Backbone as CSV, one residue per row, in Angstrom:
resi,resn,N_x,N_y,N_z,CA_x,CA_y,CA_z,C_x,C_y,C_z
1,MET,76.187,108.210,80.956,76.849,109.541,81.369,75.766,110.632,81.532
2,SER,75.617,111.541,82.554,74.686,112.520,82.765,74.661,113.512,81.633
3,ILE,73.630,114.258,81.409,73.592,115.265,80.474,74.711,116.338,80.750
4,LEU,74.631,116.776,82.197,75.661,117.925,82.524,77.021,117.384,82.085
5,SER,77.397,116.109,82.479,78.898,115.748,82.136,79.192,115.673,80.625
6,LYS,78.069,115.316,79.764,78.268,115.279,78.354,78.422,116.930,77.775
7,ILE,77.787,117.869,78.468,78.071,119.150,78.041,79.337,119.658,78.498
8,ILE,79.694,119.440,79.658,80.839,119.841,80.271,82.074,119.299,79.400
9,PHE,82.174,117.907,79.516,83.352,117.194,79.197,83.357,116.981,77.388
10,ASN,82.238,117.412,76.809,82.339,117.252,75.196,82.945,118.749,74.737
11,ASP,83.197,119.729,75.536,83.744,121.005,75.287,85.029,121.006,75.868
12,ASN,86.140,120.869,75.123,87.389,120.572,75.561,88.008,121.892,76.417
13,LYS,87.502,122.995,75.827,88.088,124.299,76.511,87.338,124.522,77.895
14,LYS,86.143,124.067,78.118,85.559,124.135,79.056,86.166,122.895,80.242
15,ARG,86.398,121.735,79.777,86.990,120.792,80.415,88.376,121.228,81.008
16,LEU,89.089,121.893,80.166,90.470,122.344,80.526,90.469,123.370,81.644
17,SER,89.411,124.270,81.415,89.179,125.273,82.435,88.676,124.942,83.882
18,ILE,87.940,123.771,83.729,87.513,123.142,84.834,88.648,122.480,85.697
19,GLU,89.431,121.792,84.968,90.566,120.982,85.390,91.682,122.107,85.995
20,ARG,91.778,123.081,85.373,92.882,124.447,85.863,92.307,124.772,87.315
21,LYS,91.022,125.138,87.300,90.270,125.697,88.466,90.377,124.502,89.500
22,LEU,90.296,123.310,89.449,90.365,122.408,90.427,91.743,122.171,90.963
23,ILE,92.588,122.113,90.011,94.156,122.147,90.502,94.403,123.256,91.360
24,LYS,94.082,124.399,90.924,94.287,125.800,91.749,93.716,125.630,93.105
25,PHE,92.428,125.088,93.136,91.803,125.060,94.351,92.542,124.071,95.141
26,GLU,92.981,122.789,94.766,93.589,121.748,95.511,95.050,122.223,96.029
27,SER,95.660,123.130,94.979,97.042,123.496,95.462,97.114,124.601,96.670
28,GLU,95.768,125.115,96.789,95.663,125.968,97.931,95.581,125.157,99.183
29,VAL,94.881,123.984,99.165,95.053,123.150,100.185,96.458,122.549,100.395
30,GLY,97.075,122.069,99.313,98.428,121.344,99.497,99.559,122.410,99.832
31,LYS,99.308,123.509,99.741,100.408,124.428,99.867,101.114,124.486,101.360
32,ASN,100.043,124.138,102.196,100.483,124.230,103.810,101.004,122.901,104.291
33,LEU,100.882,121.721,103.590,101.407,120.525,104.092,102.825,120.510,104.513
34,PHE,103.709,121.438,104.071,105.172,121.422,104.434,105.513,122.409,105.439
35,GLY,104.370,122.732,106.311,104.601,123.889,107.200,104.410,125.157,106.863
36,ASP,104.681,126.164,107.759,104.434,127.570,107.364,105.135,128.138,106.240
37,ILE,104.461,128.967,105.597,105.066,129.561,104.418,105.744,130.763,104.683
38,PRO,107.140,130.953,104.596,107.744,132.101,104.926,107.204,133.350,104.273
39,LYS,107.406,134.472,104.912,106.708,135.706,104.304,107.415,136.040,102.962
40,GLY,106.726,136.291,102.024,107.290,136.580,100.634,107.298,135.264,99.656
41,HIS,107.034,134.247,100.096,107.118,133.071,99.469,105.688,132.661,98.812
42,GLN,105.665,131.880,97.754,104.346,131.276,97.280,104.726,129.873,97.159
43,ARG,103.722,128.984,97.416,103.939,127.495,97.532,102.883,127.015,96.984
44,GLU,103.010,125.814,96.134,101.989,124.978,95.546,102.395,123.564,95.836
45,PHE,101.392,122.705,95.971,101.636,121.105,96.125,100.266,120.588,95.554
46,PHE,100.419,119.844,94.457,99.046,119.407,93.812,99.378,118.264,92.969
47,CYS,98.160,117.596,92.542,98.304,116.372,91.883,97.927,116.673,90.533
48,LEU,99.058,116.715,89.520,98.633,117.028,88.119,97.954,116.038,87.503
49,ASP,98.225,114.907,87.630,97.404,113.619,86.841,97.495,112.541,87.671
50,GLN,97.180,111.386,87.141,97.304,110.150,87.778,98.623,109.766,88.506
51,LYS,99.582,110.112,87.880,100.995,109.760,88.220,101.956,110.708,88.512
52,THR,101.495,112.158,88.459,102.377,113.191,88.569,102.057,114.261,89.526
53,TRP,102.881,114.483,90.472,102.724,115.499,91.693,103.721,116.613,91.310
54,ILE,103.208,117.957,91.712,104.026,118.920,91.552,104.046,119.729,92.843
55,TRP,105.344,120.078,93.163,105.705,121.020,94.462,106.420,122.308,93.592
56,HIS,105.879,123.432,94.047,106.454,124.675,93.485,106.669,125.680,94.428
57,GLU,107.814,126.178,94.534,107.865,127.516,95.647,108.684,128.508,95.010
58,ALA,108.227,129.836,95.239,108.774,130.982,94.664,108.960,131.956,95.620
59,TRP,110.053,132.830,95.643,110.412,133.701,96.415,111.367,134.921,95.750
60,LYS,111.307,135.974,96.457,112.123,137.129,96.100,113.177,137.477,97.154
61,ASP,114.357,137.506,96.749,115.313,137.952,97.839,116.349,138.959,97.211
62,ASN,117.355,139.243,98.132,118.408,140.174,97.590,118.979,139.921,96.256
63,ASN,118.853,138.666,95.881,119.462,138.274,94.606,118.430,138.241,93.369
64,GLY,117.133,138.484,93.704,116.115,138.568,92.785,115.051,137.533,92.977
65,TYR,114.468,137.098,91.787,113.320,136.278,91.862,113.859,134.649,91.887
66,ASN,113.466,133.971,92.766,113.863,132.494,92.794,112.682,131.596,92.680
67,SER,112.789,130.450,92.026,111.699,129.496,91.971,112.313,128.088,91.722
68,VAL,111.573,127.091,92.486,111.989,125.781,92.304,110.724,124.880,92.153
69,MET,110.606,124.268,90.949,109.645,123.301,90.703,109.996,121.981,90.622
70,THR,109.506,121.382,91.561,109.906,119.810,91.677,108.674,119.035,91.183
71,LYS,108.903,117.951,90.237,107.976,117.107,89.677,108.347,115.809,90.097
72,TYR,107.332,115.097,90.785,107.387,113.622,91.150,106.683,112.846,90.181
73,VAL,107.121,111.733,89.597,106.451,110.830,88.865,106.449,109.421,89.444
74,LEU,105.170,108.902,89.688,104.942,107.555,90.199,104.910,106.505,89.218
75,ARG,105.936,105.715,89.211,106.231,104.730,88.288,105.389,103.568,88.387
76,PRO,104.646,103.083,87.359,103.756,101.924,87.578,104.356,100.530,88.212
77,LYS,105.639,100.413,87.826,106.278,99.054,88.364,107.103,99.375,89.719
78,GLY,106.809,100.591,90.197,107.621,100.910,91.722,108.564,101.997,91.333
79,GLY,108.659,102.773,92.573,109.506,103.732,92.654,109.099,105.034,92.110
80,ILE,109.720,106.229,92.456,109.249,107.674,92.302,110.403,108.432,91.584
81,LEU,110.127,108.922,90.533,111.198,109.812,89.864,111.034,111.223,90.311
82,LYS,112.115,112.133,90.353,111.906,113.384,90.809,112.913,114.294,89.853
83,SER,112.493,115.147,89.508,113.085,116.298,88.661,112.910,117.555,89.153
84,GLN,113.929,118.472,89.188,113.673,119.998,89.518,113.977,120.782,88.353
85,ASN,113.274,121.867,88.172,113.308,122.748,87.123,113.618,122.157,85.949
86,ASN,112.967,121.066,85.557,113.091,120.319,84.475,114.535,119.789,84.186
87,GLY,115.132,119.400,85.314,116.423,118.753,85.314,116.164,117.308,85.123
88,PRO,117.396,116.431,85.247,117.347,115.061,85.007,116.513,114.315,85.957
89,ASN,115.722,113.180,85.734,115.139,112.482,86.682,116.047,111.593,87.407
90,LYS,115.685,111.660,88.899,116.393,110.998,89.805,115.596,109.991,90.602
91,LEU,115.811,108.741,90.996,114.971,107.931,91.764,114.959,108.370,93.267
92,LEU,113.930,108.517,93.803,113.813,109.083,95.365,114.464,108.157,96.113
93,SER,115.067,108.526,97.201,115.711,107.364,98.257,114.277,107.056,99.020
94,LYS,114.665,106.048,99.775,113.569,105.396,100.637,113.003,106.670,101.572
95,GLU,113.807,107.424,102.231,113.354,108.303,103.229,112.390,109.394,102.382
96,GLU,112.950,109.884,101.303,112.031,110.824,100.405,110.929,110.333,100.106
97,THR,110.976,108.931,99.633,109.633,108.105,99.117,108.505,108.216,100.308
98,THR,108.937,107.913,101.370,108.202,107.811,102.645,107.591,109.250,102.860
99,ASN,108.313,110.140,102.794,107.978,111.680,103.178,106.796,111.986,102.137
100,LEU,107.157,111.745,100.866,106.243,111.958,99.833,104.865,111.252,99.995
101,ILE,104.926,109.950,100.240,103.840,109.281,100.393,102.874,109.758,101.500
102,GLN,103.522,110.125,102.672,102.939,110.821,103.773,102.259,111.957,103.497
103,ALA,102.927,112.932,102.712,102.318,114.242,102.213,101.080,113.913,101.197
104,ILE,101.337,112.952,100.398,100.174,112.655,99.459,99.002,112.125,100.220
105,LYS,99.114,111.234,101.304,98.062,110.867,101.971,97.298,112.077,102.698
106,LYS,98.212,112.879,103.320,97.521,114.184,104.080,96.909,114.973,102.936
107,TYR,97.615,115.096,101.865,96.772,115.986,100.759,95.404,115.499,100.312
108,VAL,95.432,114.183,100.050,94.112,113.497,99.615,92.949,113.660,100.790
109,ASN,93.455,113.307,101.889,92.452,113.496,103.151,92.049,114.877,103.382
110,LEU,92.918,115.941,103.065,92.378,117.392,103.207,91.608,117.842,102.032
111,VAL,91.915,117.461,100.904,91.230,117.909,99.705,89.856,117.206,99.803
112,ASN,89.743,115.960,100.178,88.478,115.174,100.262,87.601,115.982,101.230
113,LEU,88.266,116.234,102.327,87.446,117.075,103.445,86.881,118.326,102.945
114,LYS,87.738,119.097,102.197,87.319,120.394,101.609,85.984,120.109,100.497
115,TYR,86.398,119.161,99.624,85.219,118.805,98.760,83.994,118.501,99.404
116,GLN,83.994,117.605,100.432,82.816,117.216,101.189,82.196,118.337,101.818
117,SER,82.924,119.400,102.276,82.323,120.639,103.043,81.598,121.367,102.026
118,ILE,82.032,121.520,100.899,81.308,122.035,99.655,80.246,121.587,99.247
119,ILE,80.273,120.153,99.131,78.916,119.391,98.726,77.902,119.423,99.759
120,ALA,78.221,119.313,100.916,77.280,119.139,101.896,76.520,120.416,102.254
């Protein structure tokens, strides 16, 4: 382990701060994967950890502030669970699974390109 990684990752507050910044950076890339964002909407799509993906959209309309948070959990033995706004988990359909996997692949490619452009 390098000295820098020892300094950064031995300090839990620094590690958490760096993780939050990376998630925010990656969500900026991911937010456009589902097409144009309507005016007045906010959107995020990012990888929270090795098995959890988050899609969040918020907007304000005549009824007030609206928000939908969808959490996808990839199960080790197969299948993907989906919950919205902390509701019950449901197994994704085959079509939803295909769409999510395509979005994840696009996300990974775009995020890798962004990181490579920063490092270069």
